[in-house]
C-alpha positions in Angstrom: 188.4 124.3 6.8 184.7 124.0 7.4 183.0 120.9 8.8 180.0 120.3 6.6 176.6 119.1 7.7 176.3 115.4 7.2 174.0 112.5 7.9 174.5 108.7 7.9 172.0 105.9 7.1 172.2 102.3 6.2 170.6 99.3 4.6 171.8 95.6 5.0 174.6 96.0 2.4 175.5 99.7 2.2 176.4 102.6 4.4 175.1 105.9 3.0 176.8 109.2 3.8 175.0 112.4 2.7 177.2 115.6 2.9 175.8 119.1 2.4 178.4 121.4 0.8 176.5 124.3 -0.8 179.6 126.4 -1.6 181.9 123.7 -2.9 183.0 123.1 -6.5 181.5 119.8 -7.6 184.4 119.2 -10.0 187.0 119.3 -7.3 186.5 116.8 -4.4 188.2 113.8 -2.9 186.8 110.8 -1.1 188.8 108.2 0.9 187.5 105.3 2.9 189.1 102.2 4.3 188.0 100.1 7.2 186.5 102.4 9.8 188.1 105.6 8.3 186.2 108.0 6.0 187.6 111.3 4.6 185.9 113.8 2.3 187.4 117.0 0.9 185.8 119.7 -1.2 187.2 123.1 -0.7 186.5 124.8 1.7 185.0 121.7 3.4 186.7 118.8 5.1 185.1 115.9 6.9 186.8 113.0 8.7 184.7 110.3 10.4 185.4 107.3 12.5 182.7 104.8 11.4 181.1 102.4 13.9 181.7 99.5 11.5 184.0 98.6 8.6 183.5 99.4 4.9 185.4 98.1 1.9 186.3 99.3 -1.6 185.2 96.5 -3.9 183.9 98.3 -7.0 180.3 98.5 -5.8 180.6 102.0 -4.2 178.4 104.7 -5.6 178.3 108.5 -5.6 176.0 111.3 -6.7 175.7 115.0 -6.5 172.5 117.1 -6.2 173.4 120.5 -7.6 170.2 122.1 -6.5 170.6 121.1 -2.9 174.4 121.0 -2.9 174.5 117.5 -1.4 177.0 114.7 -2.1 175.6 111.2 -1.5 178.1 108.4 -1.2 177.2 104.7 -0.8 179.9 102.6 0.8 179.7 98.7 0.7 179.9 97.1 4.1 182.8 94.7 4.7 180.3 92.3 6.3 176.9 92.4 4.5 174.0 92.4 6.9 176.0 93.9 9.8 174.1 96.6 11.7 176.1 99.7 12.5 175.1 101.3 15.8 175.2 105.0 16.7 174.9 106.5 13.2 173.0 109.5 14.7 175.8 110.2 17.3 177.4 112.8 15.1 179.9 114.0 17.7 181.2 110.5 18.3 181.6 110.0 14.6 183.9 113.0 14.2 187.5 111.7 14.5 189.4 112.8 17.6 191.8 115.7 17.2 194.7 113.6 18.5 195.4 109.9 19.1 194.0 108.4 22.3 197.4 108.0 24.0 196.4 109.5 27.3 197.2 107.3 30.3 196.5 107.8 34.0 198.9 110.2 35.7 199.6 107.8 38.5 200.2 104.1 37.9 201.2 101.3 40.2 204.6 99.8 39.2 204.4 96.1 38.5 200.7 96.1 38.0 200.9 95.7 34.2 200.1 92.0 34.4 196.8 92.7 36.2 193.6 92.2 34.2 192.3 95.5 32.9 188.6 96.1 33.8 186.4 95.5 30.8 184.2 98.5 30.4 181.8 96.4 28.3 180.9 94.1 31.2 177.9 94.4 33.4 178.1 97.5 35.7 178.4 96.9 39.4 176.0 99.4 41.0 177.1 98.6 44.6 179.2 101.3 46.2 182.5 100.3 47.7 182.4 101.0 51.4 185.4 102.0 53.5 185.6 102.6 57.2 184.9 106.1 58.3 187.9 108.1 59.4 187.8 111.6 60.9 190.1 113.8 58.9 191.3 117.0 60.5 190.9 120.2 58.5 194.0 121.4 56.9 194.7 124.5 54.8 196.8 122.2 52.5 194.0 119.8 51.8 193.0 119.6 48.1 190.0 121.5 46.8 186.6 119.9 46.8 185.6 118.7 43.3 182.4 118.8 41.4 181.2 118.9 37.8 181.0 116.0 35.3 182.7 113.0 36.9 183.9 115.3 39.8 186.6 116.5 37.5 186.3 120.3 38.1 187.5 122.4 41.0 188.1 126.1 41.6 185.6 127.2 39.0 183.0 128.6 41.4 185.5 130.6 43.3 186.4 132.5 40.1 182.8 132.9 39.1 181.1 133.5 42.5 179.1 136.5 41.3 177.7 134.8 38.2 176.8 131.6 40.0 175.2 133.1 43.1 171.7 133.0 41.4 172.3 129.6 39.8 173.3 127.3 42.6 172.3 127.0 46.3 175.6 125.8 47.7 177.9 128.6 48.8 181.7 128.1 48.3 181.6 124.5 47.0 185.4 124.6 46.5 185.9 124.4 50.2 182.7 122.5 51.2 183.1 118.7 51.4 180.3 116.5 50.0 179.1 115.4 53.4 178.6 119.1 54.5 176.9 119.9 51.2 174.4 117.1 51.9 173.7 118.3 55.5 173.1 121.9 54.3 170.8 120.7 51.4 168.7 118.6 53.7 168.3 121.5 56.2 167.4 123.9 53.4 164.7 121.5 52.1 163.2 121.0 55.5 163.0 124.7 56.1 161.5 125.3 52.7 158.7 122.6 53.0 155.3 124.3 53.3 152.5 122.0 54.6 149.9 124.5 53.4 151.1 124.4 49.8 151.3 120.6 49.9 147.8 120.1 51.3 146.4 122.6 48.9 147.8 120.6 45.9 146.8 117.3 47.7 143.1 118.3 48.1 142.7 120.5 45.0 144.5 118.4 42.4 142.6 119.3 39.3 145.6 121.1 37.7 147.8 118.1 38.7 145.5 115.6 37.1 145.5 117.7 33.9 149.3 117.6 33.9 149.3 113.9 34.3 147.3 113.5 31.1 150.0 115.2 29.0 151.7 112.8 26.5 155.4 113.7 26.2 157.4 113.0 23.1 159.1 109.8 24.4 155.8 107.9 24.9 155.2 107.2 21.2 158.7 105.8 20.5 158.5 103.8 23.7 155.1 102.3 22.6 156.6 101.5 19.2 159.7 99.9 20.8 157.5 97.7 23.1 155.4 96.7 20.0 158.6 95.7 18.1 160.0 93.8 21.1 156.7 91.8 21.1 157.4 90.7 17.6 161.2 90.5 17.5 164.1 90.9 19.9 166.3 92.4 17.2 167.7 95.8 18.2 167.6 97.0 14.5 163.8 97.1 14.7 163.7 100.1 17.1 167.2 101.7 16.6 165.8 104.7 14.6 162.7 105.4 16.6 164.3 108.7 18.0 165.3 111.2 15.4 167.1 114.6 15.6 166.0 117.9 14.1 168.4 120.0 12.1 168.9 122.3 15.0 169.9 119.3 17.2 172.3 118.1 14.5 173.9 121.5 14.5 174.3 121.3 18.2 176.0 118.0 17.9 178.5 119.2 15.3 179.5 122.1 17.6 180.6 119.8 20.5 184.3 119.0 20.8 184.9 115.3 20.6 187.0 114.2 23.6 187.7 111.2 25.7 187.1 110.9 29.4 189.5 109.2 31.8 187.0 108.0 34.4 187.7 105.4 37.1 185.0 103.1 38.4 183.7 105.5 41.1 183.6 108.4 38.7 181.7 106.4 36.1 179.1 105.5 38.8 178.8 109.2 39.8 178.2 110.1 36.1 175.4 107.6 35.8 173.8 108.6 39.0 174.0 112.3 38.1 172.4 111.4 34.7 169.3 109.9 36.5 169.0 113.0 38.7 169.1 115.4 35.8 166.7 113.3 33.7 164.2 113.3 36.6 164.2 117.1 36.7 163.8 117.2 32.9 160.8 114.9 32.9 159.1 116.9 35.6 159.7 120.2 33.7 158.5 118.7 30.4 155.3 117.4 31.8 154.5 120.5 33.9 155.0 122.9 30.9 153.6 120.4 28.4 156.7 120.7 26.3 156.3 124.5 26.0 159.5 126.1 27.5 159.1 129.3 29.4 161.3 131.6 31.5 160.9 129.3 34.6 162.2 126.2 32.7 165.8 126.9 33.6 164.9 127.5 37.2 162.9 124.3 37.5 165.7 122.1 35.9 168.5 123.3 38.2 166.3 123.6 41.3 164.9 120.1 41.2 168.3 118.5 40.4 170.5 118.4 43.5 173.4 117.5 41.2 173.1 120.9 39.4 172.0 123.0 42.4 174.1 121.5 45.2 176.8 119.7 43.3 175.6 116.6 45.1 177.3 113.2 44.8 175.4 109.9 45.3 176.0 106.6 46.9 173.0 104.7 45.5 169.8 105.2 43.4 167.5 105.4 46.4 169.2 108.6 47.6 168.6 110.2 44.2 164.8 109.4 44.3 164.5 110.7 47.9 166.2 113.9 47.0 164.1 114.5 43.9 160.9 113.7 45.7 161.7 116.1 48.5 162.6 118.9 46.1 159.5 118.5 44.1 157.4 118.9 47.2 159.4 121.9 48.4 160.2 124.2 45.5 158.1 124.3 42.3 154.6 125.5 41.7 153.0 122.1 41.5 153.9 119.9 44.6 152.2 116.5 44.4 153.7 113.0 44.9 152.0 111.8 41.7 154.3 114.1 39.7 157.3 112.4 41.4 156.1 108.9 40.4 155.4 110.0 36.8 158.8 111.5 36.4 160.3 108.2 37.8 158.4 106.1 35.3 159.3 108.5 32.4 163.1 108.3 33.2 162.8 104.5 33.0 161.2 104.8 29.5 163.9 107.2 28.3 166.7 104.9 29.5 165.1 101.9 27.8 164.8 103.8 24.6 168.6 104.0 24.5 171.2 106.7 24.2 169.5 108.5 21.3 166.6 109.4 23.6 168.9 110.3 26.4 170.9 112.5 24.1 167.8 114.3 22.8 166.9 115.2 26.4 170.4 116.4 27.1 170.4 118.6 24.0 167.1 120.2 25.1 168.6 120.9 28.5 171.7 122.3 26.9 169.6 124.7 24.8 167.5 125.8 27.8 170.7 126.6 29.8 172.4 128.2 26.9 169.6 130.7 26.5 169.6 131.6 30.2 172.3 134.1 31.1 173.6 132.8 34.4 172.7 129.1 33.9 174.9 128.6 30.9 177.8 127.9 33.2 176.1 124.6 34.1 176.6 123.5 30.5 180.3 123.9 30.9 180.3 122.1 34.2 178.0 119.2 33.4 175.7 119.1 30.3 178.2 119.5 27.4 180.3 116.7 28.7 177.2 114.5 29.2 176.2 115.2 25.6 179.6 113.9 24.4 179.9 111.0 26.9 176.5 109.6 26.2 177.3 109.1 22.5 180.0 106.7 23.4 178.1 104.9 26.2 177.1 101.3 25.7 173.4 100.7 25.2 173.3 97.8 27.6 174.7 100.0 30.3 171.7 102.2 30.0 169.4 99.2 30.0 171.1 98.0 33.2 170.7 101.4 34.7 167.0 101.4 33.8 166.5 98.0 35.4 168.3 99.1 38.5 166.1 102.2 38.7 163.0 100.1 38.3 163.9 97.9 41.3 164.1 100.8 43.7 160.8 101.7 45.3 159.9 105.1 46.7 157.2 105.9 49.2 156.0 109.1 50.9 157.3 107.9 54.3 160.8 107.7 52.9 161.0 111.4 52.2 161.2 112.4 55.8 158.5 115.1 55.6 155.7 113.4 57.6 153.5 113.5 54.6 151.3 110.5 55.6 150.7 112.0 59.1 150.0 115.4 57.6 147.4 114.0 55.2 145.7 111.9 57.9 145.4 114.8 60.2 144.0 117.1 57.5 141.4 114.4 56.5 140.4 114.0 60.1 139.9 117.8 60.5 137.9 117.8 57.2 135.6 115.0 58.5 135.1 116.7 61.8 134.2 120.0 60.2 131.8 118.2 57.9 130.1 116.4 60.8 130.0 119.6 62.8 128.3 121.5 59.9 125.7 118.7 59.5 125.0 118.7 63.3 124.8 122.5 63.4 122.0 122.8 60.8 119.0 121.8 63.1 120.4 123.7 66.0 120.4 126.9 63.9 116.7 126.5 63.1 116.0 125.9 66.9 118.1 128.9 67.7 116.1 131.1 65.3 112.9 129.8 66.9 114.1 130.7 70.4 115.2 134.1 69.2 111.7 134.8 68.0 110.2 133.8 71.3 112.9 135.9 73.1 111.9 138.9 70.9 108.2 138.6 71.7 109.1 138.3 75.4 111.3 141.4 75.3 108.4 143.3 73.6 106.1 142.4 76.5 108.8 143.5 79.0 109.1 146.8 77.2 105.3 147.4 77.3 105.4 146.6 81.0 108.3 149.0 81.6 106.5 151.8 79.9 103.8 151.5 82.5 106.4 151.8 85.3 107.8 155.1 86.6 111.4 155.7 85.2 114.1 155.6 87.8 112.6 152.8 89.9 115.8 150.8 89.5 118.6 152.0 91.7 121.2 150.8 89.1 119.8 152.7 86.1 118.4 151.6 82.7 121.8 150.6 81.2 122.3 147.6 83.4 118.7 146.6 83.0 118.8 146.6 79.3 122.2 145.0 78.9 122.6 141.2 78.3 125.4 139.1 79.8 128.3 138.3 77.5 128.2 134.7 76.5 131.1 132.7 77.8 131.6 131.1 74.4 131.8 134.4 72.5 135.6 134.3 71.8 135.6 130.6 71.4 132.8 130.8 68.9 135.0 133.2 66.9 137.8 130.6 67.0 135.5 127.8 65.9 134.7 129.7 62.7 138.3 129.2 61.6 138.5 126.9 58.6 141.1 124.3 57.8 143.2 126.6 55.7 143.4 129.3 58.4 144.6 126.7 60.9 147.3 125.4 58.7 148.4 128.9 57.6 149.0 129.9 61.3 152.7 130.8 61.8 154.7 128.4 63.7 158.1 128.7 65.3 160.5 126.9 63.0 163.1 126.4 65.7 161.0 124.4 68.1 157.7 123.9 66.5 155.3 121.1 67.6 154.3 118.4 65.1 151.4 119.5 62.9 149.4 116.4 63.9 149.4 117.6 67.6 148.2 121.1 66.6 145.4 119.6 64.6 144.4 117.3 67.5 144.3 120.3 69.9 142.2 122.2 67.4 139.7 119.3 67.4 139.5 119.2 71.2 139.0 123.0 71.3 136.2 122.8 68.7 134.4 120.1 70.7 134.8 122.0 74.0 133.5 125.2 72.4 130.5 123.4 71.0 129.7 121.9 74.4 130.2 125.3 76.1 128.0 127.1 73.7 125.2 124.5 74.1 125.3 124.8 77.9 125.2 128.6 77.7 122.2 128.5 75.3 120.3 126.3 77.7 121.2 128.5 80.7 120.1 131.6 78.8 116.7 130.0 77.9 116.2 129.1 81.6 116.9 132.7 82.5 114.4 134.0 80.0 111.8 131.6 81.2 
């Protein structure tokens, strides 16, 4: 049996199901619907849906067939007229599960059946449960470290080590605990940070400003949503602002509908990982202006510590700090404004609801699927996210957006000494500008003194021609030579510009803070200027 392409729409009284069956015989088809169940059969097609609301057979149902397009259109009366059915574009969630949802936790506490079961529809608690730290000795019998969607996978990387070596940065994650992963990630980011690259983008930010002007696809639906909210608080007014293309609908039909047994901690990790992945997606979309290229897959997985290091999170602030550090360490454009823009864009996407989030995830899934090594990340994370988000509650995403909005991020929190670096670079720039302005009149004076020295030397040469050669016991070479200025080498060093200073290699093991190097450079420049001035005055007195 083939699953046909289908699409659902609604009005206040009817639910409309459009089914495309180009190779079916229109004279032989069956339709069944009752409550939330809907079944359609037309050989060789079979479609079974679990509707988000209830329909009823009361004689008002209608059906039609377009022979040219091969589309059946069936209008089903709603059991409660005026009811709004949510999630009609979540095609994977509408497809009925392959088996009843009878799965139960593998381990249950005896006698705990009378306890109140947690209501998943309630407000999400974003605070992590803290437990006292206990040092656990390493044991060869300890369970494998987990990763993937909801930390539900283990042992995958060990079997695919060769394929994943170019995809992820963490080596041997199956035996690396989460705390060790984080330590290695922070050390790798610190070693990768390049002050020269950061300062170049900081001072020459024309390309960055051009990127910030780009209008991504989610801005227009967000503006429409805010306009609708200004007029009405009804969710129906902005439920269909985000639509899916035919290619995206085809992607949705190919996903396997399944349920996820996630405890409270796993659900929190799934939500945190979603923020981290969306941040990387927003950066990639704005930098490439929506035009994907060969580097898109690299940007997505490199900027997301969830995908690159299998990182797990304790709070939202950790996610923002990690994303900010990675933006300033790895991609082509490294500017803090790009971090804040991605932060604001993720809030917009979450407020737009699960349709917008699903559209982003489908785009990520397509990018990874077209990249040979990165497609494994779809199996570990993205495919499950695409199925899970269709069943997520809209108010959970709204609560997640609000929690994200309340977490600030500053440059000082990234641990890269950005503010000190910028202040030192600006100080050097100001000193060099002041030195250039002060050096202009001295250059003209130096040229004047050079002319007088040339005329004096000509007079000396005419006098020497009148003398008998060989009068000097030391010979003509010493007489005609001039003393080497004391500031000759220092003057060469003072010609170094700011870029040459910052590009000088430093010992990564025990390097001095860059602010101290810049201060030493300022003191050396001032001493050189003073020494050169004294030498020039001494030279003029000698000539006189």
